[in-house]
N, C-alpha and C positions, 0 to 999 in steps of 0.2 A: 504494500500500500504506500502510495506516494505521500511524503511528509508535507504538511501545510507550510507555506512560506510566509513569514511576516516581514513586511517592508517597513523600514523606519529611516528617517533622515538622520544624518550625523547630529545636526543641531538639536532635534527633538530627543535623540538618545541621551546626549550629555546633559541637557537641561532636565530631563526626567530623572536621571540618576544622581546628578551632582548639584543641582541648583539648591540654594538655601535662601532663607529669608521669610517674610510674612506670606500669608495666604492670599494677598491681594493680587489678582492676576493682571491688574492694570499697571502695576509697577514695572518700569523698564520698557513700556511700549513707546513707540515713536510715532509722531504725527506724519502726515503725508509730506509736508515740506521737508522734514528731517530725512525722510526716506529718499526723496529726490536729491537732496544735497549729498547724502551718503553714496548714492549710485554714481553721481557725477564725480565725486572725489575718488571713488574706487577706480573708475575708468582713467582718470587723470594720473593717479599713482601707478597704475598698471602700465600705461604708455611710457611713463618716465623711466621705468626699469630697463627697457630696451633689451638688447642682447638676445639670449635664448629664453627669455621670460615667457612662459605660457600662461595666459589668463583664462579664468573660468573653466577649469578642467573638471569634467564629470568623472566621478569615481564611485565604485561600488564593490562590495565584497560580501559573499554569502558564507555564513558559518552554520554548520550542521550540529544539531543536538539529537538526542535519542527520540524525542517526540515531535520536533519541528525544526525548521531552518529559519535563520534570521538574516535578512539581506539589509545591510547598512549602506546607504547611498548619500551622496552629497556632491557639492561642487567647490573645489578648492579655488580661492581667489587667485593664487598664482603658484607656479612651480618653476624654479630656476636652478642653475648649477653655478657654483662659485668655488674655485680652488678644489675641484674634484669632489665637492660635497653637494649633494642635492638638497635643496631647501624648499620647504612649504611656507608660503607667505599667506598669513591670515590678516586681513585688513578690517579694522573697526573704526567707524566714525563716531566721535563723541562730542558733546558740548563742553565737557569739563576741561580743566587745565592738564594737558598731557604731561607736562613736566613734573606734576605732582604724583604721577603714577610710579610706584616703586616696583611693581611686578604686574604681570598680565592677570586679568580676571580669570578665575579658575575655569569657568565654562568656556571662555574664549580659547584658552590654551588647550583645553580638552578637545575642542573641535579640530584644531590644527594637529594635535597628536593622533587623532583618528585618521585624518588624511595622510599623515606621515606614515602610519602603520600600513595603510592600504597601498600606498605608493612603494614603500620599501619591500613589501611582499611581492608586488607585481614585478618589480625591477630587480628583485633578488639583491637588495642592498644590505650591507652589514651595519650601516648607521645612516641617519638622516637628520637634517637640521630643521628646526622649527623657528620661524621668524614671525613675531607678533608686531604688526604695524598699527599704531594708534595715531589717528589724525583728528585734529579739532575741525569740526564742520564749518566754523566761521573763519578762523584764522588760517586753517590748513597747516598749522604747526604739527610736526611729526615727531614721534618717539618710538623707537623700536627695541624689542627684546629678542635675544637670540639664545638658543640652547640646542645642543646636539644630543641625540638619543641613540643608544645602541638598539639593534633590532630585538635583542633579548629583553631589554627593559620595556620597550614598547609593546612587545608581544604579551608579557606578563600583565602589564597595565590594561591593555585592550581586552584581554580575556576576562579579567576580573570585572571590568565594566560591563561586558556582554553577559557574563554569568549573572550579574545582579538583575539585568533586564530580563533574562530568560527565566529567572526565579519568579518574577512578578507575572510574566507572560504565561507561564505554565499554570500558575494558580488561577489566572483570569480565564484561560481556556477550559480548565477543569470545572470551574464554577459555571461557565456558560453551558457546558455539556450537561451538567446536572440540572441546571435551570431549564434547558430545552426539553430534556426527558420528562421533567415534571410537568411542563406546560403542554407537551404533546398528549399526555394522558389526562389533562384537566377536563373535567366534565362540568356542564352547567349544573349547579347544585340544587335546583328546584325543578319541579315538573314543568314541561312546556305546555303552553296553551295549544288549542287545536290549530294545526297547520304550521306552527312555529318550527317544530323539529324538521319537518319536510323542507321548509325554506332553508334552514341552516345546513342540512345535509346536502341539498342540491347546490347551493352556492359554495360550499366548502370544496367542491371538486374544481371550481373555476377560480374566481378571484378571491375566494374565502371571505365573502361579504357577510358580516354578522350584524343583524339589526339590533340596535340598542333596545333591550327589553327592561322596562321598569328601571329602578335605581341601580340594580346589580350590573346591568349590561355594560356601562362605560368601563368599569374595572375589568370585567370578564373579557371584553373586546380588546383592551390594551394588553392584558396578559397573553391572549391568543396571538396578538400582533407581534409580540416579541419572538415567539416561536416561528411564525410565518416569515418574518423578516430574516431570521437566521437561515431559513431554508431557501431564501431568494425568491419567495412568492410575493406577488402584489397583494396588498391588503387595504381594505377600505372599511370604514365604520361610520355609522351615523350616531351622533351623541346628543343627548338632551343637555339640560343645564348642568353645570358642575356639581359634584357631590360635596356636601359639607365635610370638613376635615374629620369630624368624629365618625361619620359613616365610612370614609375611606379607610381609616384605621381598623374599624371593626371588620370590614369586608376583607382586608388583607389578612387578618388573623384567621378568618373563616376559610379563605382559599388555601392558606398554608396547611391547615388541618386536612382539607380535602385532597391536597396534592400529595 
């Protein structure tokens, strides 16, 4: 049986595993103007590098586990060679004073390290350099950090990173499987009125349309929709007004017992 393949970007991977801070997802987001400035500055810095500098290099690597495979993919800002050392260039535009930076931000450096590992494995390199380029979006002032890693150190670091993600992914897939099996066997807990069962059974073969019945049906329909969506089936439901919070809690407890 072919293993399922989960794809994830380098950025999402490192932010998911390594990011720290508060739970406010708005923190660190950039407005449209800042994104445009950042894109222009990226292109400008890339052109200035000259030589054999390769910009926006697409990279990916698949790693296999017993239960699934994980494909990590992304795009390195730049790759170049200097004094026989291959370097990964990761460019970050910021509004802060770049001179006050004492070291790269952990998740930024981790992105570059992922790219470095993929390139080193593809090109059979014994070591690879990571260059973090920070540039102020207004003044275009630049500060760079450089570090060379052996393939052994990068491999150990990358494997630990991926193992942490695989641990969460395995748990998530196991829970979804248990949930789907439970939902697949879920039966409407009260007797159908005349003609309702026939309607449900006939539509279940096609679009899996379930008419919202009384106050129970919105919740029952949503639970059934989870299973249908996992199976790739289209699902439609007609819902009356929202249920009060107390009803939703009682009904969830009821369906758990039935499942």
